[in-house]
Every structure is written in structure tokens, then in C-alpha cells.
Backbone as CSV, one residue per row, in Angstrom:
resi,resn,N_x,N_y,N_z,CA_x,CA_y,CA_z,C_x,C_y,C_z
1,UNK,5.446,2.968,-4.402,4.177,2.710,-3.508,3.395,3.774,-3.652
2,UNK,1.789,3.209,-2.964,1.335,4.430,-3.106,1.488,5.858,-1.552
3,UNK,1.711,6.314,-1.881,1.913,7.596,-1.160,1.428,7.599,0.503
4,UNK,-0.172,7.288,-0.173,-1.470,7.209,0.833,-0.959,6.285,1.520
5,UNK,-0.457,5.136,1.671,-0.232,3.691,2.028,0.883,4.171,3.196
6,UNK,2.181,4.832,3.043,2.927,5.389,3.611,2.495,6.007,4.782
7,UNK,2.167,7.443,4.157,1.170,8.215,5.260,0.641,7.267,6.279
8,UNK,0.087,6.345,6.011,-1.007,5.377,7.076,0.219,4.710,8.232
9,UNK,1.505,4.765,7.823,2.344,4.021,8.323,2.628,4.995,9.305
10,UNK,3.080,6.376,8.400,3.790,7.832,9.299,3.360,7.925,10.219
11,UNK,1.658,8.132,10.222,0.737,8.992,11.303,-0.102,8.173,12.176
12,UNK,0.609,6.786,12.282,-0.300,6.349,13.431,1.317,6.292,14.296
13,UNK,1.492,5.743,15.628,2.375,6.207,16.702,2.344,4.070,16.781
14,UNK,1.491,4.028,16.800,1.106,3.007,17.588,0.116,1.815,16.749
15,UNK,-0.119,0.702,16.961,-0.581,-0.423,16.597,-0.001,-1.350,15.269
16,UNK,-0.407,-2.006,14.948,-0.518,-3.932,14.197,-0.489,-3.342,12.955
17,UNK,0.423,-3.730,11.753,0.362,-3.385,10.630,0.772,-4.418,9.731
18,UNK,0.266,-5.242,8.987,0.456,-6.690,8.466,0.643,-6.501,6.648
19,UNK,1.442,-6.560,6.224,1.386,-6.448,4.690,1.545,-8.238,4.144
20,UNK,0.511,-8.606,3.963,-0.153,-10.318,3.578,0.036,-10.302,2.151
21,UNK,0.684,-11.103,1.836,0.761,-11.544,0.360,1.415,-12.931,0.416
22,UNK,1.345,-13.589,-0.771,2.186,-15.216,-1.195,3.555,-15.196,-1.236
23,UNK,4.242,-15.861,-1.267,5.725,-15.822,-1.715,5.917,-15.158,-2.746
24,UNK,6.981,-14.385,-2.882,7.148,-13.333,-4.102,6.469,-12.280,-4.211
25,UNK,5.293,-11.793,-4.200,4.566,-10.638,-3.693,4.915,-9.205,-3.864
26,UNK,6.148,-9.136,-2.762,6.501,-8.021,-2.922,6.786,-7.873,-1.365
27,UNK,6.498,-9.103,-1.176,6.145,-8.012,1.313,7.483,-7.524,1.099
28,UNK,8.244,-8.196,1.378,9.734,-7.829,1.834,10.358,-6.330,0.931
29,UNK,10.004,-6.251,-0.384,10.404,-5.387,-1.445,9.544,-3.638,-0.667
30,UNK,8.779,-3.795,0.058,7.287,-3.328,0.561,7.955,-2.605,1.899
31,UNK,8.208,-3.327,2.564,8.819,-3.539,3.634,10.175,-2.554,3.637
32,UNK,10.896,-2.727,3.557,11.746,-2.021,2.808,12.023,-0.896,2.758
33,UNK,11.102,-0.511,1.473,11.099,0.775,1.097,10.102,1.479,2.548
34,UNK,9.151,0.695,3.204,8.681,1.732,4.083,9.753,1.821,5.602
35,UNK,10.590,1.335,5.640,11.829,0.597,6.435,12.253,2.347,6.241
36,UNK,13.170,2.438,5.463,13.782,3.286,4.106,13.063,4.164,4.962
37,UNK,12.274,4.760,4.568,10.923,6.309,4.959,11.172,6.601,6.384
38,UNK,10.523,5.677,6.915,10.814,5.983,8.315,11.796,5.534,9.588
39,UNK,12.656,5.517,9.151,14.203,5.089,8.983,13.829,4.358,10.914
40,UNK,13.564,2.843,10.157,13.315,1.912,11.096,14.160,0.648,10.491
41,UNK,14.335,0.058,11.759,15.207,-1.227,11.646,14.367,-2.407,10.898
42,UNK,14.715,-3.652,10.331,14.090,-4.329,9.960,14.758,-5.754,10.269
43,UNK,13.886,-6.489,11.498,15.019,-7.674,11.765,13.823,-8.878,11.115
44,UNK,14.571,-9.849,10.838,13.900,-11.349,9.775,13.417,-11.953,11.512
45,UNK,12.522,-12.567,11.611,12.009,-12.525,12.806,12.917,-13.938,12.724
46,UNK,12.410,-15.058,11.574,12.807,-16.551,11.460,14.194,-16.617,11.738
47,UNK,15.453,-15.551,11.677,16.595,-16.103,12.047,16.672,-15.171,13.587
48,UNK,15.937,-14.320,13.993,16.043,-13.691,15.232,15.822,-15.070,16.417
49,UNK,14.737,-15.386,15.911,14.231,-16.753,16.634,15.153,-17.792,16.831
50,UNK,15.688,-17.929,15.401,16.272,-19.124,15.645,17.711,-19.182,16.445
51,UNK,18.387,-17.867,16.002,19.234,-17.421,16.712,19.639,-17.797,18.485
52,UNK,18.435,-17.509,18.712,18.139,-16.763,20.622,18.043,-18.670,20.545
53,UNK,16.950,-19.654,20.441,16.894,-20.654,20.466,18.466,-21.781,20.288
54,UNK,19.257,-21.207,19.016,20.370,-21.392,19.283,20.927,-21.520,20.057
55,UNK,21.454,-20.291,20.972,22.391,-19.620,21.714,21.782,-20.218,23.127
56,UNK,20.644,-20.979,23.331,19.975,-21.227,24.504,19.498,-19.911,24.958
57,UNK,19.248,-18.550,24.505,18.307,-17.535,24.906,17.269,-17.657,25.501
58,UNK,16.650,-18.914,24.725,14.969,-19.129,24.854,14.903,-20.517,24.424
59,UNK,14.139,-21.023,25.131,13.341,-22.474,24.435,12.095,-22.299,24.052
60,UNK,12.529,-22.951,22.648,11.356,-22.966,21.457,10.256,-24.014,22.353
61,UNK,9.702,-23.237,22.887,8.063,-23.934,22.878,6.999,-22.320,22.730
62,UNK,5.599,-22.568,22.431,4.690,-21.180,22.579,4.913,-20.171,23.593
63,UNK,4.582,-20.815,24.821,4.823,-19.653,26.140,5.667,-19.101,25.881
64,UNK,7.273,-19.610,26.079,8.556,-18.874,26.222,8.806,-18.289,25.064
65,UNK,8.310,-18.296,23.741,8.884,-17.406,22.717,7.598,-16.337,22.734
66,UNK,6.205,-16.368,23.089,5.705,-15.426,23.310,5.929,-14.007,24.662
67,UNK,6.109,-14.898,26.001,7.177,-13.894,26.684,8.537,-12.998,26.590
68,UNK,9.570,-14.055,25.474,10.568,-13.697,25.082,10.602,-12.330,24.111
69,UNK,9.552,-12.384,23.343,9.378,-11.640,22.218,8.494,-10.321,23.101
70,UNK,7.739,-10.157,23.949,7.183,-9.545,24.710,7.866,-8.316,25.824
71,UNK,8.986,-9.560,26.018,10.048,-8.563,26.962,10.999,-7.974,26.116
72,UNK,11.698,-8.702,25.129,12.442,-8.116,24.576,11.478,-6.670,23.346
73,UNK,10.959,-6.905,22.975,10.191,-5.527,22.416,10.026,-4.646,23.329
74,UNK,9.951,-4.888,24.767,9.585,-3.774,25.910,11.330,-3.219,26.404
75,UNK,12.200,-3.785,26.045,13.653,-3.615,26.433,14.531,-3.144,25.151
76,UNK,14.063,-3.491,24.389,15.009,-3.819,23.422,14.921,-3.137,21.857
77,UNK,13.492,-3.069,21.492,13.011,-2.474,20.591,12.656,-0.783,20.262
78,UNK,13.279,-0.275,20.093,12.351,1.419,19.636,10.952,1.155,19.405
79,UNK,10.583,2.808,19.402,8.719,2.700,18.664,8.266,2.164,17.788
80,UNK,9.539,1.979,16.896,8.904,1.253,15.357,9.371,0.076,14.941
81,UNK,8.923,-1.346,14.750,10.202,-2.317,14.262,9.545,-2.508,13.033
82,UNK,10.225,-3.130,12.290,9.700,-3.825,10.909,10.355,-5.188,11.124
83,UNK,9.560,-6.298,10.616,9.373,-7.749,11.509,9.065,-8.602,9.786
84,UNK,10.339,-8.763,8.988,10.096,-9.191,8.047,10.543,-11.131,8.393
85,UNK,9.844,-12.209,7.081,10.123,-13.799,7.436,9.114,-13.673,8.983
86,UNK,8.197,-13.809,9.109,7.554,-14.055,10.396,6.887,-15.048,10.331
87,UNK,6.979,-16.081,9.194,6.186,-17.383,9.293,6.730,-18.505,10.374
88,UNK,8.153,-18.524,10.961,8.245,-19.173,12.189,7.104,-19.394,13.592
89,UNK,6.582,-18.206,13.313,5.501,-17.721,14.425,3.998,-18.640,13.958
90,UNK,4.014,-18.645,12.658,2.925,-19.522,12.731,3.218,-20.662,12.104
91,UNK,3.934,-21.698,12.534,4.174,-23.039,12.107,3.621,-23.915,13.122
92,UNK,3.881,-25.179,12.534,3.015,-25.727,13.224,3.746,-26.185,14.879
93,UNK,5.303,-26.228,15.244,5.819,-26.292,16.453,5.041,-25.284,17.914
94,UNK,4.341,-24.062,16.869,4.006,-23.150,18.046,2.698,-23.136,17.820
95,UNK,2.114,-24.437,17.550,0.360,-24.122,17.259,-0.491,-23.410,18.135
96,UNK,0.474,-23.474,19.311,-0.572,-22.882,20.470,-0.385,-21.643,20.334
97,UNK,0.574,-20.837,20.353,1.098,-19.657,19.746,-0.109,-18.559,19.462
98,UNK,-0.519,-18.028,19.843,-1.632,-16.480,18.486,-0.785,-15.236,18.276
99,UNK,-0.436,-15.604,16.461,0.345,-14.419,16.654,0.094,-13.272,16.555
100,UNK,-1.081,-12.923,15.780,-2.080,-12.245,15.735,-1.798,-11.254,16.953
101,UNK,-2.611,-12.009,17.916,-3.094,-11.728,19.157,-2.194,-11.118,20.188
102,UNK,-0.412,-11.794,19.971,0.545,-11.650,20.369,1.369,-10.286,20.001
103,UNK,1.057,-10.370,18.629,1.918,-8.732,18.021,1.144,-7.469,17.900
104,UNK,-0.712,-7.989,18.378,-1.259,-6.719,18.710,-0.885,-6.052,20.008
105,UNK,-0.609,-7.043,21.082,-0.711,-7.026,22.258,-0.004,-5.670,22.229
106,UNK,1.284,-6.380,21.956,2.555,-5.422,21.889,3.028,-4.402,21.329
107,UNK,1.592,-4.161,19.836,1.842,-2.962,19.111,0.930,-2.088,20.209
108,UNK,0.496,-2.471,21.119,-0.356,-1.257,22.051,0.687,-0.493,22.528
109,UNK,1.678,-0.314,22.465,2.904,0.055,23.119,4.445,0.950,22.182
110,UNK,3.675,0.432,20.941,4.863,0.557,19.893,4.028,0.436,18.452
111,UNK,5.031,0.754,17.675,4.039,0.436,16.185,4.695,-0.875,15.089
112,UNK,4.068,-2.266,14.780,4.573,-2.953,14.562,4.225,-2.897,12.985
113,UNK,5.358,-3.409,12.159,5.252,-3.111,10.269,5.400,-4.579,10.543
114,UNK,4.513,-6.328,10.152,5.096,-7.186,9.377,4.806,-7.441,8.414
115,UNK,5.587,-8.214,7.691,5.211,-9.207,6.863,4.914,-10.431,7.105
116,UNK,3.867,-11.343,6.443,3.078,-12.410,6.542,2.723,-13.224,5.155
117,UNK,2.987,-14.403,4.932,3.080,-15.121,3.762,2.091,-15.552,3.565
118,UNK,1.042,-15.647,3.356,-0.152,-15.708,3.446,-1.359,-15.386,2.026
119,UNK,-2.173,-15.894,1.978,-3.204,-15.765,0.919,-4.565,-15.181,1.784
120,UNK,-5.465,-14.396,1.012,-6.688,-14.022,1.331,-7.453,-13.910,0.701
121,UNK,-8.858,-15.034,1.028,-10.044,-15.129,-0.265,-11.028,-14.684,1.326
122,UNK,-11.882,-13.701,0.192,-13.099,-13.143,1.551,-12.603,-12.678,2.708
123,UNK,-13.172,-13.044,3.600,-12.709,-12.992,4.804,-11.690,-13.718,5.639
124,UNK,-11.297,-14.554,5.116,-10.308,-15.719,5.383,-8.537,-15.381,4.630
125,UNK,-7.848,-15.756,5.626,-6.913,-15.817,5.533,-5.865,-16.970,6.040
126,UNK,-5.608,-17.654,5.067,-4.550,-18.552,4.699,-3.436,-19.215,4.983
127,UNK,-2.767,-19.390,5.931,-1.464,-19.473,5.846,-1.102,-21.501,5.484
128,UNK,0.766,-21.056,4.544,0.336,-22.579,3.874,-0.677,-23.119,3.028
129,UNK,-0.603,-24.810,2.609,-0.794,-24.969,1.799,-1.970,-25.918,2.056
130,UNK,-2.998,-26.444,1.554,-3.966,-27.790,2.407,-3.625,-28.850,2.187
131,UNK,-3.438,-28.984,3.326,-2.500,-30.872,3.738,-1.132,-30.773,4.086
132,UNK,-0.462,-29.404,3.800,0.580,-29.098,4.240,0.668,-28.635,5.914
133,UNK,1.553,-29.417,6.837,1.394,-29.250,8.452,1.604,-27.552,9.200
134,UNK,1.693,-27.087,7.894,1.317,-25.628,8.840,0.508,-25.084,8.599
135,UNK,-0.687,-25.637,7.841,-1.956,-25.037,7.236,-2.582,-24.661,8.307
136,UNK,-3.147,-22.965,7.972,-4.584,-22.718,9.172,-5.125,-21.630,8.989
137,UNK,-6.179,-21.573,9.234,-6.871,-20.155,8.462,-7.237,-19.723,9.225
138,UNK,-7.725,-18.034,8.886,-7.612,-17.104,10.350,-8.835,-16.551,10.200
139,UNK,-9.848,-16.003,10.286,-11.078,-15.117,10.112,-10.118,-13.974,10.560
140,UNK,-10.448,-13.070,8.881,-9.845,-11.247,9.329,-10.707,-10.934,10.485
141,UNK,-11.865,-11.024,11.227,-12.376,-10.489,11.970,-11.316,-10.200,13.625
142,UNK,-11.400,-11.801,13.328,-10.376,-12.185,14.745,-9.138,-11.500,14.920
143,UNK,-8.924,-10.844,13.651,-7.201,-10.119,13.886,-7.084,-8.324,14.504
144,UNK,-6.505,-8.203,14.824,-6.813,-6.915,15.679,-5.732,-5.928,15.415
145,UNK,-5.759,-5.482,13.620,-4.179,-4.808,12.929,-4.763,-4.423,11.516
146,UNK,-3.861,-3.658,11.070,-4.589,-3.439,9.444,-3.596,-3.935,8.844
147,UNK,-4.689,-4.485,7.231,-4.130,-5.246,7.169,-3.826,-4.866,5.491
148,UNK,-2.797,-4.565,4.821,-2.289,-4.672,3.956,-2.338,-5.463,3.184
149,UNK,-3.209,-6.084,1.662,-2.989,-7.409,0.646,-2.251,-6.890,-0.109
150,UNK,-1.289,-7.747,-0.679,-0.163,-7.089,-1.752,-0.779,-7.451,-3.161
151,UNK,-1.881,-8.509,-2.290,-2.577,-9.194,-4.177,-3.591,-8.045,-4.776
152,UNK,-4.226,-6.971,-4.129,-4.738,-6.083,-4.170,-4.610,-5.094,-3.881
153,UNK,-3.432,-4.569,-3.538,-2.810,-3.694,-3.065,-3.803,-2.400,-2.808
154,UNK,-4.447,-2.862,-1.961,-5.480,-1.988,-1.120,-5.333,-2.241,0.442
155,UNK,-5.918,-1.839,1.623,-6.230,-2.356,2.978,-7.700,-2.896,3.117
156,UNK,-7.392,-3.778,3.725,-8.374,-4.703,3.514,-9.388,-4.792,5.342
């Protein structure tokens, strides 16, 4: 990993940092490396939310997940958290949820480093494949986060 990328994470106490790339691009490996270097716990967000829904700690709708994650972050997560497998918050059942806005808001008081399975083309970030129920695109300018593209291996 580029040492400058690691310094970027270490030198910021708050903010949202997204590692974006398609499946198999090395997002989780990079997150593990970053996590180990800054001594940060990794949370598999898909598993975490599924477990909370299964145990009835969470109702599976967008407003409840947003509020639940905000409260959980404030009470349970340390100053820095690494989130992997975040696809659940970008999926069709949670279309009303604005994941980047939610995590950006949470990251005003902490540092969040998260993986996002997506493709970047120009100024657009694509989630899912055309025609898939979870397909959507978001403009880079609508995301208040530092974005590292695993395709180009640079900050965008």
C-alpha cells in the first residue's frame, strides 16, 4: 500500500473515507491493512445489520436503520471505525436511505473508513449493474467524503 494513503488516514481525526472498487478489487485487503496499522476494529456492516434485524433490535426500514446506526456510532463505536461489506445500505429495500449523507453526518464526530462496492466512471459512481434492482448512480460532487479508487489507485 502507498504510504501516503496510510498517512492520509492517520492524519485526520474525523471524516468519511471510502475505498471504492468493484468486487475482487482488493477493498477488504486494503481495509485490513489500514485497520491493522491504526489499530481499528472492522465491522462487517451487512452481518451487523442482519444480526440486529434477526434479533429484533432493529426494524428493517430506512429511517430505523439511519437512526439506529447514528445512535450506535455515538454510544458504541470508538473514534475510528472501519466498515466492510456495506452493500446492504445501498440496496433496494433501503432506497430512501442516503448512505453517504448518513455516514458523512456520523463522521463529523469520528473517522469512518468504509469499503463500497461500485464502479467509478468520470464524475459518476455506479452501484450494481444496469437493470439490476439495486442499480443506481451518484455524482461524485454529491458525496461529502474522501474517495480512494482501487481501479486507479488514487484519491479522486
